[in-house]
Every structure is written in C-alpha cells, then in structure tokens.
C-alpha positions, -999 to +999 in steps of 0.1 A: +190+100+677+175+066+670+147+056+647+134+020+647+126+008+613+108-024+605+088-019+574+086-052+556+056-042+535+029-018+544+019-048+565+049-049+587+022-043+611-013-057+607-045-049+626-065-077+612-085-059+585-106-090+579-120-087+615-126-050+613-162-038+611-150-011+587-135-037+563-105-015+555-071-030+547-054-017+578-019-028+571+010-005+578+047-005+585+060-017+618+084+002+641+117+018+630+140+033+657+160+064+647+191+074+667+206+109+664+236+122+683+251+156+680+276+165+652+278+131+636+267+118+602+237+096+597+238+061+583+220+029+577+238-004+584+225-039+583+241-064+607+245-101+601+236-130+623+272-129+637+268-093+648+235-099+665+252-123+688+277-096+697+251-069+703+220-085+716+208-115+737+188-125+706+211-154+695+188-166+668+199-147+638+190-114+623+190-079+637+192-044+627+196-017+601+207+018+610+195+039+581+205+072+566+210+089+533+246+102+538+275+089+517+296+092+548+294+060+570+308+060+605+320+024+606+345+026+635+319+023+662+306-009+647+339-025+639+361-014+668+356-047+686+367-068+656+400-087+663+411-087+626+412-058+603+407-081+573+371-088+581+364-053+592+336-049+567+325-085+563+291-083+580+284-046+573+260-036+545+246-002+537+210+005+526+191+036+519+165+048+544+129+042+535+100+057+556+123+082+573+142+093+542+126+128+544+136+132+581+171+118+585+190+143+563+174+172+581+179+159+616+214+146+609+226+182+604+229+185+641+226+149+654+239+114+649+211+095+633+203+058+631+173+041+617+170+005+629+152-023+612+137-044+639+143-081+638+119-097+613+114-066+593+131-043+567+165-057+558+171-074+591+172-112+593+138-129+595+142-161+616+113-185+613+093-180+645+085-217+647+121-225+656+114-209+690+087-233+700+050-226+707+056-192+723+055-160+703+089-146+693+080-114+675+067-094+705+071-059+718+093-072+745+116-087+719+118-055+699+121-033+729+151-054+742+167-051+707+163-013+708+178-010+743+206-034+734+214-013+704+216+019+725+238+002+750+261-016+727+263+006+696+252+041+705+267+038+739+245+067+750+209+074+761+184+083+734+152+099+723+128+075+706+107+088+676+080+063+668+052+060+643+022+037+645+028+003+661+064+014+667+051+036+695+045+004+715+081-006+709+094+027+721+072+028+752+080-008+761+117-001+758+114+030+780+095+010+806+121-019+806+152+003+808+141+038+819+177+051+821+182+048+783+153+068+770+154+106+775+121+112+757+096+096+733+078+113+704+047+093+693+033+099+658-002+084+654+005+055+678-015+024+672-046+023+694-046-015+690-084-015+687-083-052+678-064-062+709-080-092+725-088-072+756-109-048+735-130-075+719-163-089+734-158-121+752-180-140+727-158-129+698-124-139+713-126-176+704-134-167+668-105-143+666-081-170+679-095-196+655-091-173+625-055-164+635-047-200+637-062-207+603-040-180+587-009-190+605-011-228+601-027-233+567-020-223+531-046-196+534-022-174+552+005-178+526-021-170+499-032-139+517+003-127+520+010-132+483-021-113+474-010-082+492+027-084+484+023-067+451+029-031+439-008-027+433-019-038+468+008-018+485-001+014+465-038+009+474-031+004+511-008+035+512-034+056+495-058+047+523-035+059+550-020+090+533-044+120+531-022+135+504-021+106+480+004+125+458+030+115+484+024+078+474+051+077+447+065+047+429+097+052+450+077+048+482+058+018+470+091+001+460+108+009+493+079-006+513+075-036+491+110-049+484+119-059+520+086-079+521+098-100+492+128-113+511+129-149+523+111-153+556+089-122+554+057-142+550+064-162+582+070-131+602+039-115+588+017-145+597+033-147+631+024-111+639-012-117+628-014-140+658-002-114+682-033-098+696-020-098+731+008-078+746+007-042+760-017-014+751-006+023+750-028+031+780-010+004+800+025+016+792+021+054+794+015+054+832+048+035+836+070+058+815+093+081+834+105+103+806+086+131+788+063+121+760+052+142+731+022+130+710+016+143+675-014+131+654-024+135+618-060+145+620-070+127+588-058+092+599-085+068+588-071+039+610-063+056+643-090+082+649-077+113+665-108+115+686-097+084+705-060+094+705-068+126+723-075+106+755-037+100+758-030+136+765-044+131+800-015+109+812+010+127+834+039+116+812+024+134+781+036+169+780+017+179+749-007+166+722-001+183+688-026+181+660-011+178+625-038+192+601-047+174+569-022+146+575-028+109+576-013+079+594+024+084+585+032+121+593+070+117+591+067+109+554+036+128+544+044+160+563+081+162+572+079+200+572+057+196+603+073+167+620+110+176+617+107+209+636+087+191+663+114+166+667+141+192+669+123+213+694+114+183+716+150+171+717+163+206+724+139+210+754+151+178+770+186+172+759+214+178+783+236+207+771+268+197+753+259+160+756+253+137+726+217+129+719+202+097+708+166+095+694+148+064+685+115+062+665+093+034+653+067+033+625 
C-alpha cells in the first residue's frame, strides 16, 4: 500500500489565497503516497540524490520518503542492489510519519505500507526549480512519474493509491500514465483546483500570471513564505481546515512545519504558486481505468462538498462517501472513519493471496 507524502508546510500545496474571493489562507499539504502490501511491516525511508538516480528518471537530486511508525525497518528491498555491504545504509534515513501517522499503524497490520515524500516536499531533496530552465519542474507529471517509478523499482508490485487534497491529482495522473500499476484510487477531499487558469475569466488571467511572477521573481515571495513559515501561522491555517480543532496539536504543527524550514523549501513553494495549469480532476477521471472511491469531509471550508458531489457521476467512481463533521484532512482528523474505508476498498479489489500496494497523496 503506498501513500504519497509531500507536506513541506501546510502550504505544500497552495491555492493562491490572495486571489480568492473568500480571502481565506487556503494552504494545505501536498500529496503523500502510501504503499501497503500484505504481511509486511510499514516504514518511512528517505533516499538521497544517489538513490534517486537508481530509482527514477529524475536525475536532478532528491526523491522520496516511505513513512511509518514501526521500529522494524525492511531495508533489504532498498539495499539489495548495492554492490558493497559496507555502504549498505549510507543513503538510508528513517523518519516518523506525519499526516498519515494515525493510519499507517492500523493499515500495516495486514499490509506493507509506504508513505512517500514527493520530490520537493517533506524530507525529500528540494532541487531549485530554476536549474531546469524556464519550464516548470514541480508538476503533476513529475510527481506521477516518481510514484510510478517507486512502485516499479521499490515495491515491485501494483498498488492502491490513497490520496488527500492536491495529492489526488498525483494519484490520478499516475494511474493515467501507467494504468497497469494502479489497482484502485481512494480520493479524500481531492482539490477542485478552483483557481486553475481554465476556471478564471479571460480578463483575470493576465493579472494572475503577473501576480505569480511577482511572487516568484521578487523578494515579496520570500517574505510571504517567511510570514507563513511560523508555528502561529501553521496552527491558524490548520484550524481553518480541521472541523475538530482539538486535533490541531502541537505535535501536528511541528510535523507540518519542520520540513518547510529545510533549505530549498521556499523555492519549491514559490514555484508551485506559479503552477495554475496542469490537469483538473474532471479531465483525469474519465481516463482512469481502475476503480475510484471518493470520500469527502462535509465540513471542508476549502473544497465544498456540494461541488465535489459532481465527481460521483463519472463511470470510474464506484461510490461517493460523505464523512460527517470532518474537514479537509479526513485521514488525520477522522482516522476511525477513513481506515475502515481503505481496508474495505482494498479488500474488494485486491487479488486474493497477492500482495497489495496502496498509494495516497495529501
């Protein structure tokens, strides 16, 4: 089972709050893939720049974390290709899980579980996007390729993708690019991408592009990043998207904030601000061949459930489940509702006696 993890701050994913008519700070964690396979422990592992070259076509540095809370770490699958036993653990680090810490221990009782920090986020490397020229590097195609490469080269199995928020776009894109890998996708409050350039009036598009350029190419962007990269700002933002604000603990604030204080995080953040193109959920869902389950916290202030219900009409969507009194991050706010849904979804579509991989994004 694979979960994609890319929270750098609560603004691992940003929907341009300053352009929103509601003026809310809509900044939330980016995708985190989770991988579970039957009868194996769960774990989180960060891979170095050397390892990314072995696993993925992304030669530019930085890659993945597979996260879990178990003290048992299955390292053999990640080190079996090493030629020397002396450097067996040289580029392998273990971190604790963050936004999936309430799900992994439960799901790992019967599945192998990975939580993967997408490149640019969490504890993965954060290469400066400017080194790749004028084109955007941090895109859904980049992250989807990473997720598929991870399943091919590390999991060596097909997978289920469990995805929250903007991570849902990563899971859908990965399933479209390599349909044989993904056995099913569970989308938790997928981002509607209401500030996508296609959803803006023609007369507002030049203003959006100019404002994005201002943030990306001037000191204003760095100042904005620093203003929200604080415990107070993170706590305030999380209290917006969690209906039950008692779940916004100091532990959660710290886990969301710390990766965003690492070198390179600001450049990734500002790069993603400029990414108002790319796919929409309604464009990807018709192309997906595997079953899709959508679950939605009905108290999400950022992704209204009234708009999300339209996705249940796509042929690939087998069910739309309402999660009562839950906000934007159901996996953390209401694991008692989400974990049984994941287990039943996987059980319905898993091949008997075969290992299962599940990936999710937040």
